[in-house]
N, C-alpha and C positions, 0 to 999 in steps of 0.2 A: 336208197332204193328210189327208183323213179316212179313216175305216174303209171307206167305200164306194168309195174310189178317186177321188173327185171333188175336185180341188184347190179350196181355199177361194177362190182368185182367180176361179174360174168363177162362184161365187155372188155375188161382188161385182159382176161384170159384168152378170149377168142378174137382179139383185135386183128391179128395178122390173117386169120382165116376169113374174116368178113370184110377186110379192107377193100377188095375189088368190088364187092356188092355195094359198099358204102359210096365208093367213087361213082358207081353207076347211078345210085339214087341221087347223089348230089348233081351229077350231070343232067339227069332228067328234070330235077327241080329248076335248074338254070334254063334248060332248053324250053321247057313247057311253061316257065314262069309261074309255077305253082308249088305250093308246099302242102304236103298231106295234112288233112284236118287234125289228125291225132298229134301232129308235131306242134300245133298251135295251142293245144289245150294244156291247162295247168290247174293245180289246186293250190290255193294260197292259205296258209295256216297263220293265224295271228297268235303270238305269244307275248306274255307279259315280260317286260324287262325286269331283271332283279333289282331290288332296293329302290324301286320307284314308289313314291307315296301318293302321287296324284294320278290315278288311273283314268281320270276323265280327260287327260291330255294325250294327244296322239303320240307324242314322243315317248310315252310310257310303254309302247308296244313295238315289237319287231315282226316283220313279215318274212315268211319263208315260202318260196314258191317251189312246188314239186312239179317237175316237167318230165316229159317222156324221155327216158334214158337214151334211146336211139336218136332223138332230136338233139340232145346235148352233144352226143358224139359227132353227129353230122355238122352241127354248128362249129365245133372245134376244128373239124377237118376243113371246113370252108374258111374259117379264120386263118388257119395255117397257110392255105393257098393264097389268100389275100396278102398276108404278111410277106410271103416269098416274093410276090409280084411287087409289093412296095419296096422291098430291099433291092430286087433285081433292077427295077427301073428307076430307083432313087426317087420315089414319090414322097412328098412331105419332108424332104430334106433340104 
């Protein structure tokens, strides 16, 4: 579940329905050079690592960041566009 309370499963079910809207949001982000504030927010949870004896060491903990689910979907969409461009124009090869 993401920061906005929407389970990831929901996005998998409605992905094709909202794809056009996501593309428009991504386009607006690029055009306006802005990212919605809610997309930048996250909650970080600190958990103890199992079988660690010295909890005063930073390595004894792991961090989990809960992000806005829609932001994660949008990030993946943008990454896919970038990867397609990299392959198409043979960048970094």
